[in-house]
N, C-alpha and C positions, 0 to 999 in steps of 0.2 A: 303470425306474431313471431318475432325473432327469439331464438333460444339464448339463455345465459351464456352458453359457450360461444355462439356466433357473435354476440355483442362484445364479449370480452376479447375474442380474437381480433375483431375489427378495431377495438380501442387500442390494444397492444400494438397492432400494425401501424396505426396512425401516430402512436407515440415513439415509434422506432424500436420497440422491444421485440425484435423478430428472431433474435438468437436466444435459444433456451438452453441453459446449462442444467443437466439433470441426471438423476438416477431413479427411474420410476419404480413405484410399487403398484399394487392393484388399485389403491385409492386414487392414483393419479391418472390412470389410463383414460377415463372419460374426458378430462381436460385436454389430453393430447390428441383425442380423436378429431379428425377433419381439420388438422392444422392447414392454414392456407399455404399455397405454393411458395410464397416468399419467406416462410419461416425456416430456420435451421436449428436442428436439435443436436446438441453436443453432449454425448454420453460420457459420463465419468464412472469409473468402476467403484468408487467410494464417495460418500457424500462430502467428506473433507476435501477431496480433490475437486469435486464439483464446485464448492464454494471458493476454493483457492483459484481455480481457473476463472470463474466469474469475477472475482476480486481483481485479478490482473487485467482482465478484459475491460472492465469498467474504468479502472484507473488509466489504461492506455487510450481508451476512446474518449474519456471525459463524459460519458453518458451512463445512465442506469443500466444495469444488466439484470436479466430475468433468470431466476433460479427456481426449479421445480423439484421439491423434495417429498419424500414419503412422510407419513404421519409422524408419530412420536419417535419411532426407532430411527428413521432416516434423518429427521430433524435433529435428534440428539447426537447422531454421528457427526453432524455438520458444525456443532457449536464450537469446537476447538478452533476450526478455521474461521468461524464467524468473528472471533475476538480480534483477529488481525484486520478484518474488513471494518469493524467498528472503530478501531484505533486509527485506521487510515481515512476514516470518514468517507467510505466508499458507498455510493448509493445502489444497494442491491434490493431487488424486489423479490421476495421469497413467497412463492405460492405453494402451500403444503396441502396434501390430501387429508381427508377426514372420512370416517365411516359415514354411511347414509344417516340422515337425520333421525330416523325412527330407532336406530340402534345405538346412538350416542349415550343416551341415558342408561341403557343396559350395559354399557361398557363392553360391547361386543369386541371380539378380537380386532386389532388394528385401529381401535378408537384412540384418538388423542385426547385424553382427559384434561380438561381445562387448557385447551389449546393455546389461548392467548398468553397464558402465564409461562408456558414452556420456554419460549425464546427470550423472555424478559429476565433481567434488565438489559440484555445485549442490544436488542433491536430498539429503534426509536419509536416504533408504532406497531401494534399487533391487534388483530381482530379476527373474529369468526362471525360472519353476518348472521343476523337474527332470522332471516328468511332468504329463500333463493333469489327473490327479485332484488335484493339488496347487494348481491354479489358484484355486478358490474360497477355500481357506485363505490363499493368498498375497494375493489381492485383499483379504480381510479385514485382513490385516496391513498392507497399503498404506494402508487407510482409518484404522486405529487408530494407525499410526506418524505419519500426517499430523496427526492430532488431538493426539497426545501431544507430538510435537516442534514442532508448529505450523510445519511446513516441508513443501514439496512432496515427494511420493514418486513413484516410477515403477515400473510393472510391465509387462514385455514378455511378450506371450503369442503363441505360434505359432498361426496362425489355424485350423489343424485341431483345436486343443484344444477350441474352443467347442462342437463337436458331440459330443465324446466323453462317455461315461458318467462322471458325477461320483462315483458310489458313494453308498450310503445314509448313510455317516458324515458326508458333507458337509452334510447337513441340520442337523446340530448347530450349524453356523456361524450359522444364522439367529437363534438365541437369544442369541448372544454380545453382551456389553457390556463395555467397558473404560472405566473412569473414572480420573481423576487428581485428587488433592487434595494441594496443597503448602502446608502451614501450618507456621510456625516452632514449634519445641518450646518448653516453658516457659522454659528457660534462654536461648534465642535471643530470645524475646519480651522478657524482662527486660533483656537487654543492649541490644537495639535501643531500647527505651523510655528507658533511662538515657542512652544516647548522644544521643538527640534532645532529651530533656527538659533535659539539662544544658548544651546548646549555648547560648552567649551570643548568637551571631548566625548562625543557620542559614540556608542557602539551599537551594532545591529545584530539581532538574532533572528534568523529566518527558519521557519518551519516547513514541513513537507507540503502544507497547504499552498505555499507559494508556487511550487511546481505544479501541483494538481490544478491550480487555477490559471495556469498559463502565464505566470508572472516572472518567469526565470530571467528574461532579458530586462524587464523593468526593474527587477531587484538589483541587477548589475548597475544600471544607470543611477539608481538611488544611492547605492553604496559608493560609487565613484564620486557622486555629487557631495556626499557627506565626508568622504575621505577617511573614515574611521574603520576599525577592524570589523570583520564579519564572522560570526559563528553560525553554524547550523545548530538547531535545537537538539537537545539530547534525545536518544532513542529515535534516530532519524530513519524515516521510511521512504522519503523521496529527497533527491538532492536539489536544493533551491538555488544553488550558486556554483559557478565553476570552481572545482576543488583545488586548482593550481593558480587561481587568481591571486595577485599579490596582496589583496586585502583579506583573503580568506585565512582564518585561523583554525579551521577544522571543526569537528563536531564537539560540542560542549560535553564534558564528562557528566554522567548521570548521577551526580551526588551533590548534596546541598553545599558542603564546604568547598569543593573544587569549583563549582559554578561561581560562588561568591568570590573566590580568589581570581578567577578569570576576569571579573568585572572591576577589579581594583584599579582606581585611578580614573574611572569613567563617571561623569556626572549624570549621564542619561543612557539607559539601555532601552532601545526600541525593539520590541518583539513583534514580528509580523507573522501571522498564520501559524501559530504554535501555542500549545498550553504553556503555562508558567508553573513548573516545568515538569516533564515526565522523568522524575528521578527513579533510579533503580538501586544502586548500591547505597546502603545506609551509612552515609558519611555526614553526620550532623554538624551544624554550625549556623552562622548567620545566613539569612537568605540573600542579603545584599551588603556590600561594604557601606560604611558610614558615609553619608553624603551622596549616595547613588540613587537616582530616581529611575523607576521602571515604568514604561508605558507599553501596554499590550493592545494590539489590534487583532481581532479575530472575528470570524463569522460564527464561531461556536459559542453560543451563549453559556452553555454548561462549563466550558473551559474558562470563560471569563469569571463565572460565579465562584468557581472552586479555587481559583488562584490564591495563594497565601500572602501575596505581597504585591504592591504596585497598583497603578490605575489601569482600567481596561475600557476599551471602546469596542462595542459590538457593531461591526460594520464590514462592508465588503472590502477585503484587503486591496483589491485592484483599484477601487475608487480612492482609497486612502493614499496609496502609493502615487496615483496620478495627482492628487491634490498636493502632496508633499513636494513632488517634483516641480509643480507650478510655483508653489510658495518659495522654494529655495531659489528657483530661477529669478523670482521677483526680488529677492533679497540681494541678488548679485553674488559676487565672490565674497563670501563671508569670512572675516578674519579669524573667527573662532573655529573654522573648519579646515585647517591646513591638512594637506594629505601627508601627515607626519608618519603614517603607518605604511605607506606604499613605497616599496623599493623601486629603483630605477627600471628594472626589467619588468615587462608587462606580465609575464607568467613565470612562475618558479620553475627552475630546471628540474629534470627528472634524475633521481639518484640511481646509482648502480644497484641492482637487486642483491639482497643478501643471498648467500648460498648455504647449503646444508652439507654436512658430512655424510658419506655413504651414498647408497643408490637413490635415496629419496630426494625430491626437489624441495627447496624452500618455497612456501607459497608466493613469496615475492617474485621468484623466477617464473611461476605460472602466470601471475598477473602482468608482469612485464611482457610476456609473450602475447597474452590477450590484448594488451594495449597496442603492441606493435603490429600484430597480424589482423586485428579486427578493424573494420571501417570506423571512421571517426563518429558516425551517427549511431553506433551500436547502442542498444538499450540492454542494460544488465539487470537481471533479477538475481539477487544475492541472498543466499542462506547458508553461509559458512561463518558462523559466529566467532570461532576462535582465530580467524585470520583477519579481523577487522583492521588492525594497525598495518598489516602488510598490504591490505587492499588500498587504503588511503595513501600509503607511501608511494605506491607505484602507478596508480591510475591517473588519467588526465581526462576529465569529463567536463566538456564545455557546452553541452547542448541540453535543452529541456528534455525531460522524460528519459534521462540516461540511467537512472538508478531506482530500483524498487527493492524493498526489504520488508520482512514481516513486521507490521506496525506494532503489534502487541507482543512481539517476541515469541509467538507461538509457532513451533516447528510444524512444517507441513505446507507452508506457502510456496517454497522455492520452486519445486518442479511444476505443480499446477499453475502457480502464478506466472511462470515463464511461458507455459503453453497459452494461457489467457492473454498475456501481453503480446505474444507473437500473433495470435489470432486477431487482436485488436489493432495491430500496427502493420498492416500489409505493406510490403516494400521496404520495411526497416529491419536491419539485422538485429536479432535478439539472441542473447547468450544467457543461459542460466548457470550460475556459479554456486554449486551445492556441495555441502559436506556429506560424508558417508553416514554420519549419524542422523542428520535431518532428512536425507533422501528417502529413508524408509517410511516416513510419515506420509508422503504423497507419491509414492513410487508408481501407483496405478495411472498417474497422469501420462506416463510414457505410452500407454496403450492408446489413449485419446490422441496424442500427438501423432502416432503412427497411422491411425485410422484416417485422420484428416490431413496427413502429410504436411504438418505444420513445419515451415522452415525455421529450424531452431537448433542451436548447438548447446548441449549440456556439458559443462566441464565439471567432472565429479572429483573432488579432492578427497582421497582416501588416506586417512592417517590411523584408522583402526580404533579410534576412541572418541568419546565425547569431550573434545578439547576444551570447550568453554566451561564445562562442569569441572574438569581437572583444575582449571585456573581458579574457579570459585572455591573449590575445595581448599586450595592454598589460602585464599582470603579468609575463609571461615574457620580455618584450623581443623579441617577434616581431610587429611591427606590419604586416609585409608578407606574411603567410602567404596562400597562394592558397586558393581553394575555399571562401571564407566567405560568398559572396553567392548568393542563390537568387531572382533576378528572374524576372518573367514568369509567376508562378503566380496563377491566378484560381480561388479555391476555391469561388466561387459556381457556376461552371460544372462544376467537378469534383464538387461535392456533388449538383448536379442530375443528373449522369450516373449517380450511384449511387442516385438516387431520393429525395434529401433536399431539401426546399425551402430556398432560400438567398437572402439579401439582402445587399447591400453598403451599410453605413451610412457616410455621408460626414460626419456631424457629431454632436455630442452630443445635439441635439434628436431627430434621426432615430433614433439608437441607443436613446435612452430610450423612444421611441415603439414601436420594434420589440420591445424587451424587455418592455414592458408588455402586449403582445398575448398572449392566451391561446393555448396550443398543446396538442394531444392526441397529438402525434407528434414525430418529430425535426425539427429545423430548424437551420440554420447562419447565423450573422451574421458577416460579414467586416468588419473595421475596420482601416484603415490607421493605423499607430501610429509614433511617433517612436522612435528607438533610445535605449534606456536601459541602465543597468548593473545587475547583480544586487544590488549593495550601494553 
C-alpha cells in the first residue's frame, strides 16, 4: 500500500510542482525524505526570503510554486513576505510541518496551535487534515485552490502522517484535473460592448493582473483601438502596458482625490485586472467626477465585492478583452473614439537624466545606465521606493514581464523576488534594483543566488536613509522622526560574505562599464545615490 509521502510526491510531480522553496525544521524532514530525482530543493536562510523567492518564481513562470515552512515559528517569519504574494495574487502552495498527532493536544514543543488560523486571513485556504489518509486529498485541494483563487494556500501536516498508509483510493488523485473558464455570457458581452462602444471619451486603467495573465500585447491592441489615455492602477506590482507608449499616462496616484482628478472629462473608465482602487495616501474627495461611469472587469471576486463605486463584472480578463476587440472591430471606425490623446510620434522620447551635486549619482543617472546597457528584454525587480519618479522618467519597458514590485508594499521582496524571477526565467536577463534600506529585509537571498549560480545583477542604491519615510515625514508633518538613517552599510562586503562578487561604482562611466560586462552568475553593483522623493 502506498505511503502518504509517496502519493503526495507523485501528485506534486504530475502537477509540475517539483521546485521546493524552503527552510526546514525538524517537523518538515519526513516530508523531504525520499524526494524523487526530478525535484529541486531551493534553500533560503530565512523564511521571508523563501516566500519572496517563491513569489518571484511563480510570477515569472505563471505557475504555482511549492513552499515548505517550519511550524508556527517558521510560518510566522514568512508572513510579512506573504502579504506581497497575496496582493500580487500569486498562487503559492505552502506545506508547513506540525508535531506528531499524539502530541498536538499536549502542545508539545514545536506544536502549531490552531494551525489553520495562523496564516489567516492572508491565505485563501488553510487546513490541517483530520487524519493521515486525508493528507493527499487535502494537498490536492491546496494546489487547486491556489490555482483557482490565484492566492496562497496553506496545509499543516503532522510529521508522522507522511509515513502512514495512504490507502488505495488515494491513487485516484493522481489523475485529477481542475480547470476554470470565466467568460461573460451573451447578454453580458452585449452590454459590455455597448457601454464601451458608446463612450465618447473612454479611459483605460490596467492592473498588474493584465501582465500576470499574459495580456500585455492584447492590452496595447485594445488601447490603440479605443484611442483614449491609459493609466496603470495605483500601487502597481506588474507593468501591464509599455511605459513610453504615446497613450500611457503613468501610474495613477494612490489617493482618492487625485484619481478623481485624473478621470475628469471622461465619461467611461474601464478598469481591467485591478481593484478599484488600492489607495495609500489619505487624500479624500469624490471617487469619480460627475458624469463619469466606471466599469471594472476582474477575476478577483473579493476585489469586485469591496469596490466603493462603479459596476463590476467577475470574468476572465483575457476573455473580456477578446470580446471587446471583436465588438469594436464590428462597429468599425467609431466616430466617438478619435485618437485625440495620441501624439504623432509612436513612443515618447527619452529625457536627459537629472544629475546630482557632489560625488553621488542621481538615481536617474543610474536608471539611464541600466536602460542603455541592459538588453531590451531585461526583467527588473524593483524595491527602491524613494526613486519611483526617477525610475518611470528614465525607463523604456516595452515587453511583458518586465517589471516586478512588492505588491503590498512590504519590504523584503526585492532581493528574494529577483532570485525567484531569475530562476523562473532561464535565458532572460534579470536585474534587481534595490535600496539600501529594503535590502536588509531579504539579504540572505544572496546566499541562495550564489549557491545556485543564478544569473542575476543586483544594483544596490545606497543613500544611507529610508528615503520614502523621509518623504512621508514631510507629508505627515513629522520632520524629526528618529530611526530613519542607516549609515555604515557596505553591501560589497556583505555580498562577498554570502559568496556574491560585488563592486562599488563611483561614477556613471564605471557603472556603465560594469553593467556592460557579461555575467553567468550573481553579482552586485553598489552605487551611492542622492536622496530623491517617490513623486
